[in-house]
Each structure stands twice: as C-alpha cells, then as structure tokens.
C-alpha positions in Angstrom: 50.5 -69.5 62.9 49.6 -65.2 64.0 46.0 -65.4 62.6 45.0 -67.7 65.7 45.8 -65.4 68.1 44.2 -62.6 65.9 40.0 -62.0 66.0 38.5 -62.2 63.0 34.9 -60.1 61.9 32.0 -61.7 60.5 33.3 -60.5 56.8 36.9 -62.8 57.6 35.3 -66.0 54.9 34.8 -63.6 52.6 38.4 -61.6 52.5 39.9 -64.8 52.1 37.2 -66.2 49.4 37.7 -62.6 48.0 41.5 -63.4 47.3 42.6 -60.9 50.2 45.7 -60.0 50.9 45.4 -59.8 54.8 47.9 -58.6 58.5 47.5 -58.2 61.4 45.8 -54.5 62.7 44.4 -53.8 65.9 44.1 -57.3 67.4 42.1 -58.0 63.8 43.4 -60.4 61.1 42.4 -57.7 58.4 42.9 -57.2 54.7 45.3 -54.6 53.5 44.6 -55.4 50.0 42.6 -57.6 47.3 44.0 -58.4 44.1 42.7 -55.4 42.2 45.8 -53.5 44.1 45.9 -50.3 46.2 46.5 -47.5 43.3 43.3 -49.5 41.8 41.5 -49.3 45.4 41.7 -46.0 45.4 40.5 -44.8 43.0 37.6 -46.6 41.9 36.2 -45.4 45.4 36.7 -41.8 44.2 34.8 -42.4 40.9 32.6 -44.7 41.8 32.0 -47.2 44.9 34.4 -49.3 47.4 33.4 -51.1 50.1 35.3 -51.2 53.6 34.9 -54.0 56.3 35.1 -52.0 59.6 33.8 -55.0 61.8 37.1 -54.2 64.0 35.7 -50.9 65.5 33.9 -50.5 68.4 30.4 -49.7 68.8 28.8 -48.9 72.1 25.6 -47.8 72.9 24.0 -45.5 76.0 21.3 -45.9 77.4 19.2 -43.5 79.7 17.6 -40.3 80.5 21.0 -39.0 81.6 23.0 -40.4 78.4 24.3 -36.9 76.8 24.7 -34.8 80.1 27.1 -37.7 80.8 29.1 -38.1 77.5 29.7 -34.2 77.9 31.2 -34.7 81.3 34.1 -36.8 78.8 34.3 -34.9 75.9 34.7 -31.4 74.8 31.4 -31.5 72.4 27.7 -30.4 72.4 25.9 -33.6 72.9 22.8 -32.2 75.4 21.6 -30.7 71.9 22.5 -33.6 69.0 19.3 -33.9 67.3 18.2 -36.7 67.0 19.1 -38.6 63.7 22.6 -36.5 63.9 25.5 -37.8 64.6 28.8 -35.5 65.7 32.8 -36.6 65.7 34.1 -36.1 69.4 37.3 -37.3 70.5 37.5 -38.3 74.9 40.3 -36.1 76.4 42.7 -36.8 79.7 43.3 -34.5 82.5 46.1 -32.5 80.6 44.2 -31.9 77.3 45.4 -34.8 75.0 43.2 -37.2 73.1 42.4 -40.8 74.6 40.4 -41.8 71.1 38.1 -39.8 68.9 34.8 -41.1 67.8 32.0 -40.8 66.0 28.2 -40.5 68.7 25.2 -40.6 67.1 21.8 -39.5 68.5 19.5 -42.1 68.0 16.5 -40.7 70.7 14.4 -42.0 73.4 18.1 -41.7 75.3 20.1 -43.7 73.2 22.7 -42.9 72.1 25.5 -44.6 69.3 28.9 -45.0 69.6 31.7 -45.5 66.6 35.1 -45.9 68.4 38.7 -47.2 66.6 39.1 -50.4 67.3 43.0 -50.2 68.7 41.6 -48.4 71.9 38.0 -50.0 72.5 38.2 -51.7 75.2 39.5 -49.0 77.1 37.2 -46.8 75.5 34.7 -49.1 77.1 36.1 -49.0 80.2 36.8 -44.7 80.7 33.2 -44.9 79.9 31.7 -47.9 82.6 34.0 -46.2 84.9 33.5 -42.8 84.7 29.4 -42.7 83.7 27.9 -46.1 84.5 26.5 -45.1 87.9 24.7 -42.9 85.0 23.3 -44.3 81.8 23.7 -48.6 80.8 26.6 -49.0 78.9 26.2 -52.0 76.4 29.0 -52.3 74.7 27.9 -54.2 70.7 31.4 -55.9 70.4 30.7 -59.2 69.1 27.1 -58.0 68.2 26.9 -55.8 65.5 29.3 -55.3 62.3 30.7 -52.4 60.2 30.7 -51.6 56.5 31.6 -48.0 54.4 30.1 -47.9 51.0 32.3 -44.8 49.9 32.3 -43.4 46.5 30.6 -41.1 44.5 28.0 -44.3 43.0 27.6 -44.6 47.0 24.2 -42.8 47.2 22.3 -44.8 43.8 23.7 -48.4 45.2 22.9 -48.1 49.0 19.2 -47.1 47.4 18.5 -49.9 45.0 17.4 -51.8 48.9 16.1 -48.5 50.7 15.5 -44.9 48.6 15.2 -43.5 51.7 18.7 -43.1 52.0 18.6 -40.8 49.6 17.5 -37.8 51.0 20.0 -38.6 54.3 22.9 -35.8 54.1 26.2 -35.2 55.6 26.3 -36.8 59.2 22.5 -38.3 59.4 22.2 -41.6 61.3 18.2 -42.9 61.0 17.5 -47.1 62.1 17.3 -47.9 58.1 16.0 -51.7 57.4 18.6 -53.2 54.9 17.9 -57.3 53.4 14.9 -57.7 56.1 17.6 -56.4 58.8 17.7 -54.0 61.8 20.6 -51.8 60.8 22.1 -48.3 61.1 23.2 -45.6 58.2 25.4 -42.5 59.0 26.2 -40.4 56.1 29.0 -40.2 56.3 32.9 -42.0 56.1 36.0 -41.8 56.5 37.4 -41.2 52.6 36.4 -37.5 51.8 34.5 -39.2 49.4 30.0 -39.1 50.2 28.7 -42.5 51.4 27.4 -44.5 53.9 28.4 -46.3 57.5 26.3 -49.1 57.7 25.9 -51.3 61.1 24.7 -54.0 61.2 23.7 -57.6 62.8 27.5 -59.5 62.5 24.9 -63.0 61.9 24.0 -60.5 58.7 26.8 -58.7 57.6 28.4 -62.1 55.5 24.8 -61.6 52.7 25.4 -58.2 53.2 28.4 -57.0 51.9 27.7 -59.8 49.3 24.9 -58.1 47.8 26.3 -54.5 47.5 29.6 -56.4 46.2 26.9 -57.5 43.3 26.6 -54.3 42.6 28.4 -52.7 39.1 29.9 -50.3 40.8 31.3 -51.7 44.3 34.6 -52.9 45.0 36.1 -54.6 48.1 38.6 -52.0 49.2 41.2 -52.6 51.6 43.2 -51.1 54.7 45.8 -49.9 52.5 43.6 -47.7 50.2 41.6 -46.5 53.7 45.0 -44.8 54.3 46.1 -43.0 51.1 41.9 -41.6 50.8 41.9 -40.6 54.8 45.3 -39.4 54.1 44.3 -36.9 50.7 41.3 -35.6 52.8 42.9 -34.6 55.8 41.5 -36.7 58.8 43.3 -38.1 61.7 44.7 -41.3 62.2 44.1 -41.7 65.9 47.4 -43.4 66.7 49.3 -42.0 64.4 48.5 -38.5 63.9 46.7 -38.0 67.7 47.3 -39.1 71.0 47.2 -38.9 74.7 50.1 -36.5 74.4 48.0 -34.7 71.8 45.1 -32.2 72.6 42.8 -30.8 69.7 45.1 -27.7 69.8 48.0 -29.3 69.0 46.8 -31.4 66.4 45.0 -29.0 64.2 40.9 -30.5 65.5 40.4 -26.9 67.8 37.1 -26.6 64.6 36.0 -30.0 67.1 35.1 -28.5 70.2 32.0 -26.5 70.1 31.6 -24.1 70.6 28.7 -24.0 73.8 32.0 -26.4 75.4 34.7 -24.0 74.5 35.8 -21.3 77.1 33.2 -18.6 76.5 30.7 -20.7 75.9 26.9 -21.6 78.4 28.3 -24.8 78.8 31.9 -24.1 78.8 34.3 -27.0 80.0 33.0 -29.9 81.8 34.8 -31.6 80.2 38.8 -33.6 81.0 41.4 -31.6 80.5 39.6 -28.5 80.1 41.3 -25.6 81.5 44.4 -26.7 80.1 43.2 -26.7 76.2 41.5 -23.4 77.0 44.6 -22.3 77.8 46.4 -23.3 74.6 43.2 -21.4 72.8 44.1 -18.5 74.1 48.5 -18.2 74.5 49.2 -20.7 71.3 51.3 -23.8 71.0 54.6 -25.0 71.0 53.8 -27.6 67.9 50.6 -27.9 65.4 50.2 -30.4 62.8 50.5 -29.6 59.7 50.1 -30.6 56.1 52.7 -31.3 54.2 54.0 -31.9 50.5 57.1 -32.7 49.6 58.8 -31.2 47.0 60.2 -33.8 44.3 58.7 -38.2 44.1 60.3 -39.4 47.4 57.3 -40.3 49.8 58.0 -38.4 53.2 57.0 -42.0 55.7 55.7 -42.1 58.8 58.3 -40.8 61.3 60.7 -38.8 59.2 62.7 -36.2 61.1 61.6 -32.3 59.6 64.0 -29.9 59.9 64.4 -26.7 58.5 66.5 -25.3 56.2 70.1 -25.0 58.5 69.4 -28.6 59.7 68.1 -27.8 63.3 64.9 -31.0 63.7 62.1 -29.0 63.5 59.4 -31.6 64.0 58.1 -35.2 62.7 56.0 -37.0 60.5 53.1 -38.9 62.0 51.2 -40.2 58.9 52.3 -39.9 55.2 52.4 -42.2 51.6 51.2 -41.7 48.0 47.7 -40.2 47.0 47.1 -41.6 43.9 44.2 -38.8 42.9 46.6 -36.5 43.9 49.0 -37.6 42.0 51.8 -37.2 44.6 53.6 -37.5 47.5 51.5 -36.0 50.7 52.3 -36.5 54.1 51.2 -34.9 58.0 53.2 -33.6 60.5 53.9 -31.9 63.8 56.0 -28.8 62.9 57.4 -25.9 65.5 54.8 -23.2 65.3 57.4 -20.5 64.2 57.4 -23.2 61.0 53.4 -23.6 60.5 52.4 -20.8 58.5 51.5 -22.3 55.0 54.1 -21.8 52.1 56.9 -22.5 54.9 59.6 -24.9 53.5 61.0 -27.4 55.4 63.0 -31.0 55.0 62.3 -34.3 55.8 65.1 -36.5 56.5 64.6 -39.9 54.6 66.9 -42.9 54.5 70.5 -39.8 55.2 68.7 -37.1 52.6 67.0 -34.7 53.1 64.0 -33.7 50.7 62.1 -30.6 49.8 58.8 -30.2 51.9 56.2 -27.2 51.5 53.9 -26.6 54.5 50.3 -27.3 53.4 47.2 -26.3 53.2 44.4 -30.3 53.4 42.4 -31.4 52.6 45.0 -32.0 50.3 41.9 -33.4 47.9 38.7 -31.5 48.2 36.1 -33.1 50.4 33.0 -33.7 48.4 30.4 -34.6 51.9 26.8 -34.6 50.2 25.2 -32.1 52.7 22.3 -31.4 49.8 
C-alpha cells in the first residue's frame, strides 16, 4: 500500500511495463532494477548505453541580472565567471561549513541559471534559495514541469546524435538547449556513472515518448537505481546523505577540488559563502577525519555503517558507501577515517557481523572515468 503515498515520475507506467522492481527512494516509487538484473545493467552501461530515469531530482531555474552573484553567496564556487553553455558542480554550505546538498549549476545566458539538486533535498533547497536570494532573483521550481533522463555509456553519443547530431560536438560539462523529437530540452554532457554520456531535461509530458525512442535503439537498456549506485561508487562519486551531509565539510569529504580557486582564502572573491571561515581554517590546519577509498582484501562486501578499526581494534572510522563493483570485479567502499589512517595503502579492518575484514586505503576513482573532454 506504500506506493499510494509515494510520488511517481512521468515514466512510472513505463517502468512497470518494463518489469522493473520498484522501491521507495527519496519519496518516489523508483525502479531499483529491471529483469536484466543489477550486474548486467551495470556492465551494459560501461559497454554500451544505459537509460536512467532521474526525474525525482529537482530542477530549478534562477532568473535575473543578479542571479549569479546572488547564488555565489550560498556556494563556494565561481558562478559569476561560469561561461554560457557550461555547468559546474557546486555545494550549498551552512554556517559551520557543512554540506546542505550538492548540485549542478548551468549558465544558459540571458541572466538565466539552471540548477539540478538532489531529490531528498529539493524542497529544503528551494526554501533555502527563496529565503536567502529570493529578493535578488526569481527562483522558479520546475519539479512538476520537467523530467530528467540520463543516457550514460560509450554508445550514448552515437545514440543521441541520431536524434540531434549537434550533441556529438559537445564536451564534458557543456550544457545547451536542444530540440529532441520536437521538444525543447536541455542537454548536458555529464552524468553520475564515470562514463561519457548526457543528462536530458525534457518537458514532463514528453518524457515517456523520448524514453521509448531511446530504448528502441539497439545499444540502449533501461537501468535502475541499483546499477546507478554501483557505477557511481566505482567512479568514486559522493551520494548526498551517505558520503556527506550537513555535519561534513568539503575538506573532510575530500572535495577541496570543488571549491573554486577564486573563492578560496587567497582568491579574488575569497569567501562570501556560509561557513567560509571554518572551511578555510580546516584547509590550513587539516581535519580530524577524511573520506577515503577502501578496498576489502577478500570477497566479503563491506556495507554502509560498518565500523572501521585499526590493527589494535581501536575504532578509527566508518564506511559510508560500500558494495560490489562489477567492473572492478571486487568489493569496494568509501568511508571516513581518522586522518592519521588516511594515507594510501594503510591497512585497516571493517567489522562485518563481528568479523574483521581486511581493508586497504585506496585511490579513487576505482574504475577510470571516461568523460569526453574533446
């Protein structure tokens, strides 16, 4: 009876038709896998092209001459100089430097920014924007109006170029309006799998027709949330609410790269975002714990929440994401560990059902990213 209280994406009926196993996720009834199964869905995305329904994510438009400067007061990222037709990864921070959500920001030109935020955070993100910058620009939620599809994998460019040849010329993180099947869409060359691919914002009423058209291509399979998780984990990408949260700073989360140089302590537009002082202090003085990659040294998968101990049995951290990597062919995990245990190749142990599973601190991504940079 749960599904009656859950939101449905515009592709809900199509998921059921395709035989998806549905689960509650961020308030939506979402496909975790299709009859192909998580392992094959994962490998198909790495080898060909996978189509993901990510319509549960929140799409928000900011309009107005002051939109970029206004948004910069909420994120540690360069928005003012974001070129037209490009998007950038950003984070909303709080006064203590914690991460309220991570998001993508694109510059459409004509004083218009396009944001994609996480499903579980979209209402609070909208309220955050309206409260803090609603007097400086127009904040337009597109939650009901638009769906979001992700076409990921090495064949994504071949497939999408059949509908719109111009997408083949786009490079990683480019973002542009493109007509697909007669509909006004926004297409970015980006994604959450570590593969080349695209995310497509499409009017909700046209989403099913576009999804069916893409699924009709021989290279494309429908892919569920299960494989989306294993793909992003192999790519070393954070999942909000698991690998970072409002009590985690970008420095602890190993996301210093996402703080634009111009907004850092010695930058031309230093600070000016919530928690800047705390984040700059951590950057200078270091942090007590850090997010690291972890490779179990045996076949036992290590799951979120497992405690991490040192040789002497002292608790030194916890796993935040873990599972099996089909492309890696082995279990893998990410976790937070005390900084003195964060060096590459440090030997640690996870406690799994009372048993110690040997871990090694590993570099990320676990599987090489294949973004198309031209």
